[in-house]
MARKOL-618788 format. One line per field, with one value per residue (C-alpha): x negated, y negated, z negated; residue in one letter. Coordinates in nm, 2 decimals, m for minus. Layout:
// MARKOL-618788
u = [X,...]
v = [Y,...]
w = [Z,...]
res = [a,...]
***
This chain:
// MARKOL-618788
u = [0.78,0.86,1.16,1.29,1.25,1.43,1.72,1.73,1.76,2.03,2.23,2.19,2.30,2.60,2.70,2.66,2.88,3.16,3.14,3.18,3.47,3.64,3.61,3.92,3.87,4.18,4.22,4.44,4.59,4.79,5.07,5.18,5.25,5.46,5.49,5.31,5.06,4.77,4.90,4.95,4.59,4.46,4.65,4.57,4.20,4.20,4.40,4.17,3.87,4.05,4.11,3.75,3.62,3.87,4.01,4.26,4.54,4.62,4.83,5.00,5.12,5.41,5.53,5.68,5.99,5.97,5.86,5.88,6.04,5.79,5.48,5.69,5.79,5.42,5.31,5.60,5.49,5.12,5.21,5.42,5.15,4.86,4.63,4.59,4.88,5.01,5.23,5.40,5.42,5.68,5.54,5.75,6.01,6.03,6.29,6.38,6.10,5.90,6.17,6.12,5.75,5.83,6.06,5.79,5.56,5.55,5.62,5.78,5.68,5.87,5.81,6.10,6.13,6.12,6.39,6.42,6.66,6.82,6.71,6.93,6.82,6.74,6.93,7.21,7.36,7.50,7.22,6.94,7.15,7.21,6.85,6.70,6.98,6.88,6.51,6.59,6.80,6.54,6.26,6.48,6.56,6.19,6.11,6.42,6.61,6.97,7.00,7.34,7.19,6.90,7.15,7.34,7.03,7.05,7.42,7.68,7.95,7.83,8.04,7.94,8.19,8.06,7.75,7.82,8.14,8.20,8.05,7.78,7.42,7.26,6.97,6.87,6.72,6.45,6.69,6.93,6.66,6.55,6.92,7.00,6.67,6.55,6.24,6.05,5.87,5.89,5.55,5.49,5.14,4.87,4.74,5.08,5.06,4.71,4.83,5.13,4.89,4.64,4.35,4.11,4.19,3.82,3.84,4.09,3.91,4.10,4.02,4.04,4.08,3.77,3.75,3.77,4.08,4.25,4.16,4.27,4.60,4.67,4.59,4.80,5.12,5.37,5.35,4.97,4.96,5.20,4.97,4.66,4.83,4.94,4.59,4.45,4.68,4.67,4.29,4.29,4.53,4.30,4.01,4.21,4.27,3.90,3.60,3.36,3.37,3.33,3.51,3.86,3.77,3.54,3.81,4.07,3.87,3.76,4.12,4.24,3.95,4.05,4.42,4.36,4.09,4.32,4.60,4.35,4.20,4.53,4.63,4.93,4.81,4.57,4.35,4.63,4.80,4.47,4.41,4.76,4.69,4.36,4.52,4.79,4.51,4.32,4.64,4.70,4.34,4.36,4.68,4.51,4.16,4.21,4.57,4.73,5.06,5.22,5.39,5.39,5.05,5.12,5.46,5.32,5.04,5.27,5.50,5.21,5.08,5.43,5.50,5.16,5.23,5.59,5.48,5.23,5.50,5.69,6.04,6.23,6.37,6.02,5.86,6.12,6.10,5.72,5.71,5.97,5.78,5.45,5.59,5.78,5.50,5.24,5.45,5.50,5.12,5.05,5.28,5.10,4.76,4.85,4.97,4.66,4.39,4.54,4.45,4.13,4.04,4.12,4.46,4.53,4.45,4.70,4.97,4.91,4.97,5.09,4.91,4.56,4.33,4.37,4.61,4.98,5.20,5.55,5.59,5.78,5.60,5.83,5.57,5.34,5.57,5.40,5.06,4.73,4.55,4.27,4.29,4.08,4.15,4.28,4.66,4.79,5.05,5.01,4.71,4.57,4.53,4.39,4.58,4.42,4.19,4.48,4.50,4.84,5.00,5.12,5.23,5.16,5.45,5.39,5.04,4.74,4.52,4.15,3.97,3.85,4.11,4.31,4.69,4.99,5.28,5.59,5.84,5.89,6.16,6.14,5.79,5.75,5.51,5.49,5.21,5.10,4.76,4.67,4.42,4.12,4.28,4.58]
v = [m0.93,m1.12,m1.27,m0.92,m0.80,m1.11,m1.05,m0.69,m0.77,m1.03,m0.78,m0.52,m0.76,m0.86,m0.50,m0.42,m0.73,m0.63,m0.26,m0.34,m0.58,m0.32,m0.05,m0.05,m0.02,0.11,0.17,0.45,0.44,0.72,0.63,0.97,0.94,0.75,0.38,0.20,m0.06,0.17,0.21,m0.16,m0.22,0.04,m0.11,m0.46,m0.39,m0.21,m0.47,m0.74,m0.54,m0.49,m0.86,m0.94,m0.68,m0.81,m0.47,m0.42,m0.29,m0.09,0.22,0.30,0.66,0.71,1.03,0.93,0.98,0.62,0.47,0.13,m0.18,m0.44,m0.27,m0.19,m0.56,m0.66,m0.41,m0.53,m0.89,m0.80,m0.63,m0.93,m1.17,m0.97,m1.14,m0.81,m0.61,m0.34,m0.06,0.21,0.58,0.79,1.14,1.28,1.11,0.74,0.72,0.45,0.20,0.37,0.28,m0.09,m0.05,0.14,m0.13,m0.39,m0.26,m0.45,m0.12,0.18,0.52,0.83,1.20,1.42,1.59,1.27,1.07,0.72,0.55,0.66,0.34,0.36,0.13,0.23,0.11,0.12,m0.22,m0.49,m0.74,m0.50,m0.37,m0.72,m0.83,m0.52,m0.51,m0.86,m0.77,m0.48,m0.70,m0.97,m0.72,m0.57,m0.92,m1.01,m0.70,m0.75,m0.45,m0.42,m0.58,m0.42,m0.07,m0.17,m0.29,0.04,0.22,0.03,m0.03,0.24,m0.03,m0.11,0.08,0.11,0.27,0.58,0.59,0.58,0.58,0.37,0.49,0.69,0.58,0.58,0.80,0.83,1.12,1.05,1.08,0.84,0.59,0.59,0.58,0.27,0.11,0.11,0.30,0.21,0.52,0.90,1.03,1.39,1.31,1.05,1.17,1.07,0.73,0.68,0.79,0.55,0.26,0.37,0.41,0.71,0.92,0.91,0.53,0.57,0.56,0.71,0.55,0.77,0.68,0.70,0.93,0.61,0.49,0.83,0.85,0.49,0.55,0.86,0.68,0.38,0.58,0.54,0.90,0.91,0.55,0.65,0.95,0.72,0.47,0.75,0.88,0.52,0.42,0.77,0.76,0.42,0.53,0.83,0.59,0.38,0.70,0.81,0.61,0.43,0.38,0.69,0.92,0.78,0.42,0.51,0.72,0.46,0.17,0.38,0.48,0.12,0.02,0.29,0.19,m0.18,m0.10,0.12,m0.15,m0.43,m0.21,m0.15,m0.51,m0.45,m0.71,m1.00,m1.12,m1.30,m0.99,m0.86,m1.18,m1.17,m0.81,m0.91,m1.21,m0.97,m0.74,m1.04,m1.16,m0.81,m0.78,m1.13,m1.03,m0.71,m0.86,m1.23,m1.32,m1.16,m0.99,m0.93,m1.23,m1.45,m1.35,m0.97,m1.00,m1.23,m0.99,m0.69,m0.89,m1.01,m0.65,m0.52,m0.80,m0.76,m0.38,m0.45,m0.66,m0.40,m0.16,m0.20,m0.26,m0.31,0.05,0.21,m0.04,0.03,0.40,0.40,0.18,0.39,0.70,0.56,0.43,0.75,1.00,0.78,0.76,1.14,1.19,0.93,1.10,1.43,1.28,1.10,1.42,1.61,1.36,1.14,0.77,0.57,0.25,0.06,0.22,0.14,m0.22,m0.23,m0.04,m0.21,0.13,0.08,0.39,0.25,0.23,m0.09,m0.22,m0.29,m0.44,m0.31,m0.17,m0.37,m0.69,m0.84,m0.81,m1.05,m1.35,m1.65,m1.46,m1.62,m1.48,m1.55,m1.57,m1.31,m1.46,m1.78,m1.81,m1.96,m1.92,m1.54,m1.37,m1.16,m1.23,m1.04,m0.99,m0.78,m0.61,m0.53,m0.66,m0.80,m0.95,m1.30,m1.62,m1.98,m2.21,m2.42,m2.56,m2.35,m2.23,m2.16,m1.84,m1.81,m2.06,m2.01,m1.96,m1.89,m1.66,m1.87,m1.63,m1.27,m1.15,m0.78,m0.74,m1.11,m1.28,m1.66,m1.84,m2.20,m2.34,m2.45,m2.71,m2.64,m2.81,m2.57]
w = [4.38,4.06,4.24,4.33,3.97,3.84,4.08,3.99,3.61,3.68,3.87,3.60,3.33,3.55,3.60,3.23,3.14,3.37,3.28,2.91,2.97,3.18,2.91,2.69,2.31,2.13,1.75,1.63,1.27,1.12,0.88,0.76,0.39,0.15,0.23,m0.06,m0.14,m0.06,0.30,0.34,0.22,0.47,0.76,0.67,0.65,0.99,1.17,1.04,1.17,1.51,1.53,1.45,1.71,1.98,2.07,2.34,2.12,1.81,1.79,1.46,1.46,1.22,1.05,0.72,0.51,0.39,0.06,m0.11,0.05,m0.06,0.10,0.41,0.45,0.42,0.68,0.91,0.87,0.92,1.25,1.37,1.29,1.43,1.68,1.87,2.03,1.80,1.93,1.72,1.80,1.61,1.63,1.35,1.14,1.08,0.80,0.55,0.52,0.80,1.05,0.99,1.06,1.38,1.50,1.44,1.72,2.05,2.21,2.04,2.16,2.03,2.05,2.18,1.84,1.64,1.46,1.33,1.08,0.75,0.57,0.26,m0.01,m0.37,m0.57,m0.32,m0.41,m0.18,m0.27,m0.16,0.14,0.27,0.24,0.41,0.68,0.79,0.79,1.02,1.25,1.26,1.35,1.63,1.77,1.77,1.98,2.21,2.06,1.95,1.60,1.53,1.58,1.35,1.09,1.11,0.99,0.66,0.61,0.62,0.66,1.01,1.27,1.64,1.87,2.04,1.82,1.45,1.24,0.94,0.60,0.79,0.79,1.13,1.23,1.59,1.77,2.02,2.31,2.14,2.06,2.43,2.56,2.34,2.41,2.05,2.18,2.49,2.60,2.56,2.44,2.31,2.19,2.17,2.51,2.66,2.50,2.64,2.99,2.99,2.87,3.14,2.90,2.86,2.55,2.47,2.44,2.15,1.81,1.52,1.18,0.87,0.51,0.31,0.00,m0.22,m0.05,m0.08,m0.46,m0.53,m0.34,m0.56,m0.89,m0.80,m0.74,m1.02,m1.15,m1.18,m1.31,m1.59,m1.68,m1.68,m1.91,m2.15,m2.17,m2.22,m2.51,m2.67,m2.66,m2.82,m3.10,m3.15,m3.19,m3.45,m3.65,m3.65,m3.81,m3.58,m3.21,m3.01,m2.76,m2.81,m2.74,m2.45,m2.27,m2.34,m2.20,m1.89,m1.82,m1.83,m1.60,m1.36,m1.38,m1.30,m1.04,m0.84,m0.83,m0.75,m0.48,m0.31,m0.33,m0.56,m0.81,m0.84,m1.12,m1.29,m1.40,m1.54,m1.73,m1.88,m2.00,m2.15,m2.33,m2.47,m2.60,m2.76,m2.93,m3.08,m3.20,m3.35,m3.54,m3.67,m3.77,m3.82,m3.90,m4.21,m4.17,m3.83,m3.66,m3.35,m3.23,m3.24,m3.09,m2.82,m2.75,m2.71,m2.48,m2.26,m2.22,m2.13,m1.89,m1.71,m1.67,m1.56,m1.26,m1.14,m1.01,m0.68,m0.82,m1.15,m1.17,m1.13,m1.37,m1.65,m1.60,m1.61,m1.92,m2.11,m2.02,m2.13,m2.46,m2.54,m2.46,m2.64,m2.95,m2.95,m2.91,m3.18,m3.43,m3.36,m3.40,m3.72,m3.88,m3.75,m3.83,m4.09,m4.10,m4.10,m4.28,m3.95,m3.93,m4.29,m4.22,m3.94,m4.13,m4.47,m4.63,m4.99,m5.12,m5.04,m5.34,m5.55,m5.28,m5.33,m5.07,m5.10,m5.46,m5.73,m5.81,m6.07,m6.34,m6.15,m6.20,m6.37,m6.37,m6.27,m5.96,m5.72,m5.34,m5.16,m4.82,m4.68,m4.72,m4.39,m4.54,m4.56,m4.71,m4.99,m5.36,m5.66,m5.99,m6.26,m6.01,m5.77,m5.41,m5.33,m5.02,m5.09,m4.92,m5.03,m5.13,m4.83,m4.77,m4.67,m4.96,m4.91,m5.02,m5.38,m5.52,m5.84,m5.78,m5.99,m5.89,m5.89,m5.72,m5.65,m5.42,m5.33,m5.18,m5.11,m5.36,m5.34,m5.50,m5.57,m5.61,m5.96,m6.07,m6.28,m6.58,m6.57]
res = [m,k,r,k,i,l,i,f,l,i,l,m,l,t,f,t,f,y,s,s,a,a,e,a,e,v,i,h,i,r,l,d,g,e,i,n,s,a,e,y,a,f,i,d,k,n,l,s,q,a,e,a,a,g,v,d,f,v,i,i,e,i,s,s,l,g,g,y,v,d,p,a,l,k,i,r,d,r,i,l,e,s,e,v,e,v,i,t,f,v,s,g,r,a,w,s,a,a,a,l,i,a,l,a,g,e,e,l,y,i,s,p,s,a,s,i,g,a,a,e,t,r,p,n,e,e,k,y,i,s,a,l,r,k,e,f,a,a,t,a,e,r,r,n,k,n,p,q,i,a,e,a,m,v,d,a,a,v,e,i,e,g,l,i,a,k,d,k,l,l,t,l,t,a,a,e,a,l,e,y,q,m,a,d,f,n,a,s,s,l,a,d,v,a,a,i,r,e,v,d,l,n,e,i,r,t,v,e,k,t,n,l,e,k,i,m,g,i,i,s,s,p,y,i,s,s,l,v,l,i,i,a,f,s,a,l,i,f,e,a,l,t,p,g,f,a,l,g,g,t,v,g,i,i,a,l,l,i,f,f,a,s,h,i,f,t,g,a,i,g,t,g,i,v,v,l,f,i,i,g,v,i,l,i,l,a,e,v,f,i,i,p,g,f,g,i,a,g,i,s,g,i,a,a,v,l,v,s,l,f,f,i,f,p,n,t,t,i,a,i,n,v,l,l,a,v,v,l,f,t,m,v,i,a,v,f,m,f,k,k,f,g,s,s,r,f,w,k,r,i,s,l,e,s,s,s,k,n,y,y,s,s,s,s,k,k,d,y,l,d,q,e,a,k,t,l,s,k,l,r,p,a,g,t,i,e,i,n,g,k,r,i,d,a,v,s,e,g,a,f,i,e,k,d,k,k,v,k,v,i,s,v,s,g,s,r,v,v,v,r,e,t,s,e,e,e]
***
């Protein structure tokens, strides 16, 4: 009896094993928006999970007008390097960067109403055209498709007799794509793809973006990123104009955290960019609170902040446009807030306003020549001295001078006051 039960269990386990092996598991991913870093992060994550799960193959369904080249190249490379088979299904339009992704699939399925091509570069310059043209050609060659037709999708200078005239950018209909073997199969729907691949439609699992992925994708777009930066910097300026640390500082810091979190989440940047931004902020704060005047530290800090923001965005044109928009709108808002709220002690410290009580930085100082003074801060070489109860910006003749030392004004040139340390005997 025990032997019969044991044989039965072995047979059941064997049947279960072979049944599981025979069942196909297929992952279906939709690519139906702008090609950007968020889309790359989504596809990369799901391909990695598919590889770990050992699925039979992955279907990437494409209906996109295109997007940015860098993320498209990353998606293309990720498909070509995938450990599981990836097929592409163009259910709508695969234009511009989306066409490159479509060509990367091991098999390309296309809907009768779909089209593929129109991959004009922005900016439309030879350097960019040449690079992207060869990427299209190399991808087509990898999948045993006509590289010249792929090049014609990018470069209007490519002429193919009977298909596309010179100075015209190539876009193929589904029928043309099938005729010229740029697509492998005609499929009206995902069910048709499943039928051609001989898998049950119920065995295809569609993965959807989480709410977090959707939100981060929206925030990381250049337009929304610009808005978040404007809010962040405007809020911090508001904080500088009002006493204490309250709403403005909180909103500014939260906005910056959201901005960087979205770009880190989508894989657009690494920690190096964040570190560079933080270094820039530290240098600016050091210039304001520690180092008198405004010099190398402040300029270096501003440069570090701008450079870190510049490299976040997908290309030079977008980066420049975003930074110009952020600077312009932030300055306009700052002027409005300055007129509305006035200035705080913190702002006066930054601006070195000459009308501050008992503080003179830019008025005529000729009368101070040869007068005795006392240092109120270290002069390294710039700092603050006191003459007859008045605080004056000054610089030492050369060497650093410690705080609470007696000095003598030896030169006045415009607003520049030069002092020399005096001995007790003098």
